[in-house]
N, C-alpha and C positions, 0 to 999 in steps of 0.2 A: 504494500500500500504506500509506503514511504517513497519507493522508487517511482511509482505511478504519479504521486503528488509532485515530485520533483520535475517530471516531464511536463505535467500540466502547467506548473508555475513557470517553467522555462518558456513555454508558449505564450503565457500571459505577459511575461516580461518583454518578449519580442513585440507583442502587440502594443504594450505600453509605450515603448520607445520608437514606434514606427514614425516615419516622417509624415507631417501634415501637409497634404497637397492642396493647391488651389486657395482661393479666398473664402473666408467665412464672415460675411457681413454681420451676422447676428450670433452672439455667443451668450449662453446662459450658464451661470455659475451658482453652485450651492454646496453645502456640506452637511454631513450628518455625523452623529456620535456613535461610536462602537466602544465596547468594553474590552480591556486587555489586562493581563496580569503583569505586574511590575513590582519586583522586589517583594513578592509575597502579598502585595496589595492589588486590588482591582481598581483601575483608573480608566477615565474616559480618554479616547483618542479620536480625533476627527478624520473623516474621509472626505476629501475635496474632489468634486466632480465638475467637469465642463463638457457641455455639448454645444455644437455649432450647426448653423444652417449655411450651406455653401451656395455658390452662384447658380448651381443647377437645381436648387430647391430640395436638397436632401438634408435631413437631420442626421448627425452622426456623433457618437461619443468621441471626444477629443482627448480626454485625459482623466485618470483616476489616480490619486496619490494620498498618502497618509500625511497628516500634519499633527504636530503635538497638540495644537489647539487652533481654533479659527482666529489667529492673530496676524499681525503684519508680517512676521517672519515666515509663517507658513504660507500665506498668500503670495509673498514675494518669491519664495522658492517654487511654488506651483506655477506662477505666471512666467517665471524664467524658464521653466521646463517647457511650457507651451511655445515660448518665443524661440528657444533653441531648436525645437522640432519643426519650426516653419509656419506657425500660425500667423497669418497676415490678412490684410484687407478687412479688418474688423471695424465696423462703423458704430456698433452699439453693443455694450455689455448689459445684461440684465441680471440683477441679483438682489439679495437682501442687503441691508446696510451693515455688513459684517465689519468688525473692528479691523482696521488696517487695509481692508480690501480696496477702497477708493484711492487711497494714497499709492498703493502698489500698482493699480491700473495706470495712474498718471506717470509712473516711472517707465513702464514698458510699452504702453499704448496711449501716448499723450493726445493723439488726434481722435481717438474713439470717444464716443459719448457713453455716459453711464445712466441707466434707467433703474431706479429703485423699484423693486417689486411692490405693486400697489397693495396686494393682499397682506404682505408682511407689514406694510405701513399702516393698514387698517388695524391689524392686531396690536401694533404698538399704541395706537390711539385708544383702543378699547381697554388697555390695561389701566387707564385712569378714568374709565367710565363705569358707573354702577351697573351691575348686571341687569337691573330692570330697565335700563335705558340704552343698552347696547344695540338693540334692534333699530331703534330710532336713529342713533348715531351712525349705524352702518348704512342706512338708507341715504343719509345726508352725504356721507363720504363717497358712496358710489355715484351720486349725482354729479360730483365734481368731474369724474372721469367719463361721464356720459355726454360731455359737451362737444360741440362741433369743431372747436379749435382750441389752441393753447390760451388765447386771450380770454375766451369765454370761460375756460376752466379756472383761470386765475381769479376772474370776477366771482365765479361761483364759490371758490375757496374762501374768498373774503366774506361772502354772505354766510357760509357755513361757520366760519370762525366767530362771526358776530352772533349767530344764533346759539352756538355753544356757550358763549359768555352769558347770554340771556338765560340759558338753562342752568347757570351756575356751575358750568364745567370749564372753568378757566384753564386748567391743566391740559385738557383735551384741545382747547382752542389754541393754546401755545404750541402744542405739538403739530397741529395742522399748519399754522403759520410758518413754523420752523422747517418743516419737512416737505411741504406740498410741491415745491419747485423741483425736488429730486424725482418726483413721480411723473413729470410731464414731458420728458424728453422724447417719448415715443411719438409725439405729435409732429416731429420733424420728418417722419417717414410716411410711406404711403398709407392712406386711410384704410386700405384693405387689410393692413397688417396690425393695426392698432390693438385690436382685441387680444392678440396673442403676444404682443411685445410688451404690454404693460405689466406682465407678471412673469416669473420664472417657472410657471406651471409645466412647461415641457419637461422639466426635470422631475416633476412630482411622481409620475408613474415609475420611473427608473429608481428613484430613491426608495419608493415603497417596496419595490422588488428586492432591493438590497436588504432592507429591514426584515422582510419576510424570510429570506434565505439565511440570514445570520442570527435570527432570534433564537433558534434552537441551540446555538453554540454557547450562548452566554458570554463568557469572557475568553478572549483569544490568548494563547500563550505568549505571543509577542506581536509587535507592530507589523512586522513583515507578513505574518500569517493573516492578520486582520485585513491588511491592505490587499493581499492576494485574493482573499475571499471576496472582498468587495469588487475587485476587478473581474473575478471569475463570474460574478453575478451580472455585471454590466457588459462585459465584452460581447456576449451573444447579440446585443442590440443591433450591431451592424449599422447599415445605412437604410433609412426609410424616407421615402418621398413625402414631403409635407406641403408641396404645392406653392412654394414661393417662386414665381415665374419671372424670368428676365431681370433678376437682380442686377446682373452685370450692366443692364441698360440704365439703371437708376443711379444718378449722381446727385447727391444732396447739394443744394446751392450753398454758396459761402454764407448766406444769411442764416441758413439752418444750423451752421456750426457756431454761430454767435449766441450771445445770451438771450436774444429775443426768441429764437427757436420757433418762429411762427411762419416760416417761409412756406410757399406752396410746394407741393411735390408732384412729380409726374405720375401719370397713370401707367400701370403696368399693362403691357400688351404688345402690339407690333411696333416696329420702328416708326410707322406712320401715325401711331396713336390709336389704332383700331383695337377694339376689345380683344383680349386674349381668349382662346378657346379652352385653355386650361383653367381649372377651378382655382380660385384665389386662395391665399394662405389661410384665412379663417375657415374656409370650407373644408380644406384638407388637413391643415395642421391641428385643428380642433376636433377632427374626427378620428376614429380608430385608424392607426397606421401600423401595420405589422404587429409585432409582439408587444410594442410599447406605445399604446395610444396616448394622445395628449388631449385630455378632456377639459378644456378651459371653460366649457359651459357650466361646470359644477363649481368653479372657483368662487364666483361672485354671487352664488345663491345663498 
């Protein structure tokens, strides 16, 4: 059994260090906690995961690595690993506001934008909202990201913050004011992609699969085994078409890279602007795709 495991882990290591080919305009980052034995104690260890969507409209797992914890040092090492393997052409990173992640992104991909996952943002606000009023607050927050453009979303956020203050939820209002701008960068991209870019939900199914496969183990004997177990669960994902068509034809205007982020975007389709016959990203990316569906329709329910 040990020899068989060594062969499997060797294949996983080859997969982990494979070159990353082509451009990946959208990259989703997340992490989860596993347990490992350390000096007779059981401690938490983080597993960092990245998936990307390439110019051809395929979602694929880019990297899986162990981190001591989700801090700047771990994210810096993880992003350096991606950079050295050839990750390029990134226009938008989507993730939670993990400690040190945003700073690390600026070091390796200064030209890329960062979108804070709206669902994680909602959960942060809900931590300071009484349980009896969470449902009402949730409806107000969702209304912000249902607006037709970035300017309207900002205006709605101001109204929501004022309403929260009237409800004597000053802490929640402060969180909205402080963090709402980080959740609006997806407005700089095609309208057809907004629903799937505002969260890192594409990673949700994959992370759930890792949790399911590692739950029976309990605590791993060391970090290498825990990381290999995670990679073994994720590696079969392969590539799945998610329906992002003609990404290579989309070039965000210079205005979209500035602080206003409210520039118009081109419609995905033919070079002459005719509608594409391929289904748009929300139609395919949010539907079941291969073994690992991305069900964003459930996120905001």
